[in-house]
N, C-alpha and C positions, 0 to 999 in steps of 0.2 A: 530554568527555561526548558520546555519540552524538547526542542530540537537539539539543545546541548546534550541532553540525556541520550538521545538517539546517536548523536555524533560520537559521544564518548564510548558507547557500546561498539560502534563500528570500528573505532580506533583500537579498542582493547582486543577485539576479535580479528582485526585486520580483514574484515569481511563486510562489504557494503551490499549485503544480500537480504532480501525478504522472501520467505517461502510463501507462495500463494496457496492458501488452503481453499482453492476453488473445487471443493471435493464433491464430485458427482458420484452417485452410487455406482455408475458404470465403471468408474476408475478402480473400484475395490477388487481385490483378488477373488477368484471364483469361490473359494471356500468361505469368504466373508459374506458373499451374496446368497449362498445356498440356503434354501428354506425360508428366505425372507418373503413375507406375503402382504405386508401392509406398511403404511407410512411410518408408524412407530418403529417397526423393525428396521426400515431403511435408515431412519434418523439414528437409532441406536448403533447400527453398524458403522455409519459415517463417523459418529462420535468416537467409537472405539478405534477406528482407523486414525483419526486426527490425533487422539491422545498418544497412540503408539508412535506416530510420526514425530510429534512434538518432543516426546522423550528422546527420540533418536537424534534430533538436530539441535536441541536447545543450548547445547554447549559450543556449537560451531557457527550459528547464525544469530544475529541480533534481533530479528524481527519476523513477524508473520503478517501477511495481508489476507484478511478473510473476506471473501466476496459473498455478499449476502444473498445474491440471486440463486446460488447453488443450494441454499438452505430454504429460501422461500418456496422453491419448487415443490418442497415436501410439506408445505402447510405449517400448521402450528407446531407439529412435531419437529419439523425441520428447523424452525426458529428456536426451539428449545435446544437442539443440537448446536445451533449457531452460538447462542449465548453461553452454553457450557464450554464450547471451544474457546471463546474469548477468555472466560474465567480461568480455564486450565492453562492456556498459554501465558497469561499474566502470572499465574502461580509458579510457573517455571522460569520466570524472569525475562520473558520475551516482551519486546515492544510490540504493541498490538495496533495495527492499522485496519480499520473497517473500510472495506471498499463497497460503498452504497451509492455513491454519486448522487446524493440528494440535491434537490433543486426546487426551491419555491421561494415565496416572499413572506415578509411580515410574520404574523402569528404562526403560520404553518411552518415556516423555516425555523422559528424558535422551538417548535415542538420536535422537529427533526434533530435539532441541535441538542435539546434536552435528552432525547432518546440515546444518542451515541456519545455525547461529550459531557453532558450535565447530569443532573439528578432529578428524580421525580419524587414529590412528597407523597408519603403514605401515612397511614394511621400511626405507624411506629417510627416515623422519621423519614429521612431522605434515602433513596436507593438508586443506584445506577441500573438502568434498564438493560443496556448493552455496553458494558464497560470497555472503552476503547481509549487509546492514547491520541490517535489521529483519525480523521474521517475524510474520504474523498467527497468532493462536492462539485457541482456544475455551476459555474459562474455566469453562464450566458443569459441569465435574467437581469444581470447588473448588480449594483451595489446593495440594493435592498434585499437581494437574495443571499448576500454574503455576510452582511453586518451582524445578523443574529448569531451566526457561527463564530465570527471573530470576537464578539462580545463574550460568548461562552468560553472561548479559548483563553482570553485574558483573565476571566473570572476564576477559571478552574485549572489553568496551566495545561491546556490541551492544544491540539493543532489541527490544521486541515491541509489537504492537498486539492488545489483547484485545477480542473481540466484546462490545459492550455494548448498543447500540441499532442494529440493522441496518436496511438500507434496503428490504428486501423487503416486499411488501404484507401478508404474514401474520405479520410479526414480533411484532405485538401480541398474538397468541394466547397467547404465553408471556411475552414481555418486559414487557407492560403490566399483568400481573396484580398485584394488591395483596397484600402480605404482612401478617402479623398486626400488625406495627409501623407500618403505614400506607405504607411505601415500596413503590414498584413493584419488580418483579424487575430491570428495567434500572437503577434507582437503586441497588439493593443491589449489583449487579455493578459499577456505577461506583464505589461506595464501596470495594469490594474492590480495584479497580484502583488507586485513589488510594493505598490503604494499601500495596499491593505495590510501588509505585514511590517510596515516601516517602524512601528512603535513596539515591536516584539522581537527585535534582533538580539540574539544571544552572544555568548562569549566567542563563539567560532565564526561569527559574522552572518549567520543565517537566522531567518525569522520563523515564527510559528505558522506562517501562511506559505505553504509550499506550492509547487506546480507539478502536474502530471505531464511529463515530456517523454514521448515514445522513443525507444532505442532504434526504431526502424527509420527514423528521419535524422541522420547525423548532421546534415547541413543546417537544418532548422534548429537542432539542439545547440550547435555552435553559436548561432546568432543569439539564442536565448541565454546561453551561459554568459556570454559577453555583456548582454544587455541587463540581466537580472542578477546583480552582484550579491544580493542578500536573500535570494530565493533558493530553497532546498528543493531538489527534484525527486519525485517518485517516478521511476523509469520502468514502464512495462515494455513488453515486446521481445525480451531476450529469449532465445531458445525456440520454442515451437512457432512463434510468430516471425522468426527470421533474424532477429537482432543478435549480433555477435559482439564480443568484448571490444574489438577495435572500433566498431560503429558507435559505441556509447561513451568512448573516452571523452568526447566533447561535452558530456553532461557534467563533468567534474572539474574542480579547480586544480591548481598546481600542487596542492597538498594531497590530492586524492579524495577530497571532501566535497560535500555539496549535493550528494545524491545517494539513493539506495535503489538497487535493481531487483525487480520482482521476477521470480520464475515459479510457475505453477505446475503445468503438466510435465515439464521436464524433470521435476522432483517427485510429484505425486505418482507418476506412471513410470518412473525409472526402472522399476523391477521388471517391466515388460520387455525391456531391452537387455537387461543384464541377467535376469533370472534371480532366484533366491528370494529371501524375505523382503517385503516391500519397504520396511523401515530401514533395514540395512542398506538397501539400494538407494533410498532417499538420502541417507547420511552421506554416502559416497558421492552422490550427485551434487550435494551441497559443497563438499570438499573440492570436487572437480571444478565447480563453478567459481569458487573462491580463487583457486589457482589460476583459472582463466582470466578473471578480472584483474588479479594482482600482476599477471604477466604484462598487462597493458598499463595499469595505474602505478605500479611500483608500490613502495611502502606508503601506507596511509599514515599521515602524521598531523600533529596539532599545529605546527608552525610551517 
């Protein structure tokens, strides 16, 4: 089960952290940006940056989350760097989450699912277009926008994270509205996620259908953690968005399991605060984040 594999990596490393490779060209050190004049040069520089950073952190973090928008901005060359980043991360043993927040229905949803979770037939056989272990998706079109993804997950042993309570300041404009049955919209979506994953629950009690739950809303996270007993959380908002370790404790169960915390700019741009090589600074930022999280969660254990 895909979520068991992620959980086991988290336990082994005692680190529920995903490094967010939201790599903007602007984040790169001056010397890596010097002389770059076209989209191919930008993509090559980003890929070099990503590979060095992956090499520096792959033995201390279990996962990376790669946000596709930062690569789409550089066109076809950017998407080449995106795919090569996924492939390189997997070659280093990292669990790979693609953050693409795909959202559509029927045949179109199935094509999105094939792109990131499945395989595409070619003249020489089947090939993964963008090889990922899990994918973020937007469930606000309802079940017919999610079932093509869950079918692919069951077929190929992959997983998804569905947007439930997001970390952005305006999320409450929609997600905190009350329905006629008294539930909030985010509680309703959480209940749907729990149901969508009911037949993919693994050894540690969590399913292949997870939820995106922001660190910046600890009270809502507490409600969701109590409500969604089999749903694993992808937790954005730590660091630059204001989330702190104490705020996200509510996202985890009593074993320290049930979630993984993303940090992007705080790791990618750590060198700007500390000086020195960017990859060494990123590694230290990962170690500092691990210590911060464990100071709140304690030892992460299987039982």
